[in-house]
C-alpha positions in Angstrom: 170.5 39.5 85.1 172.5 40.9 88.0 170.9 43.2 90.6 172.3 46.6 91.4 173.6 47.3 94.8 172.7 50.4 96.6 175.6 52.5 97.9 176.0 52.4 101.7 174.9 55.6 103.3 177.4 56.7 105.9 176.9 59.5 108.4 179.5 62.4 108.3 182.3 62.4 110.7 181.8 64.4 114.0 183.7 67.6 114.7 186.7 66.8 117.0 186.4 70.1 118.9 182.7 69.9 120.0 182.3 66.1 119.6 179.3 66.6 117.3 177.2 68.9 119.5 177.9 72.2 117.8 178.5 74.0 121.0 181.6 74.5 123.2 182.0 75.8 126.8 184.3 78.6 127.7 185.1 79.9 131.2 184.2 83.6 131.8 186.8 85.8 133.6 185.7 89.0 135.3 187.5 91.8 137.1 191.1 93.1 137.0 192.4 89.9 138.6 190.6 87.6 136.1 188.4 85.9 138.7 186.5 82.9 137.2 182.7 83.7 137.2 181.4 80.5 135.5 181.0 79.0 132.1 179.2 80.1 129.0 178.3 78.0 125.9 178.7 79.2 122.4 178.9 78.2 118.8 181.8 76.0 117.8 184.0 77.9 115.4 185.5 74.9 113.9 182.3 73.5 112.4 180.1 76.6 112.7 177.5 74.8 114.8 176.8 72.0 112.4 178.6 69.3 114.4 180.2 67.8 111.3 183.9 67.7 110.7 184.9 70.4 108.2 186.2 69.2 104.8 189.8 69.6 104.0 
């Protein structure tokens, strides 16, 4: 009798925008001249923070 093979478990593809971290950095501009004040991290809008590539 033949034995059954278990399907290979593969991990989901990483989001190309945030590289799988779920967060992205954006520069913050302040003032009328748009002076750069620093960076701020936020939720990746492509994968909504999951880090997995969205399905098509």
